[in-house]
C-alpha positions, 0 to 999 in steps of 0.5 A: 071445308072449315066452319067458320063463324059469323064472328071470324067473318066480321074479324077477318073483314076489320082486318082487310079493311085496316090494311087497306086503309094503312096501304092507301096511306102508305101509298099517299092516297086518301083510304076513302077514296079506294074500294073493296068489292066482296064476291062470294059464289057459294058463301051461306047468306048468314055468313055474307050477312055478317060481312055486309054488317061489318061494311062500309060498303059502297053502292054494289051492295044496296044495287045487289040487295035490290035486284035479288031480294036481298041476302037477308033471310 
């Protein structure tokens, strides 16, 4: 498995969010109406935190943080 840095995660998340915004606009939709949900099962918490830091994420992140004691370690 290739090692991924926190910086690469941050850049990837920003690119994904920009693609979603642009695609929503092209489809005539308000980008604010589109929610992106990131899901992971076996990713290092440090990388998950790097992705979360790039939010704007919806209420689901806050719910997970409350119920699991947070990803932040």
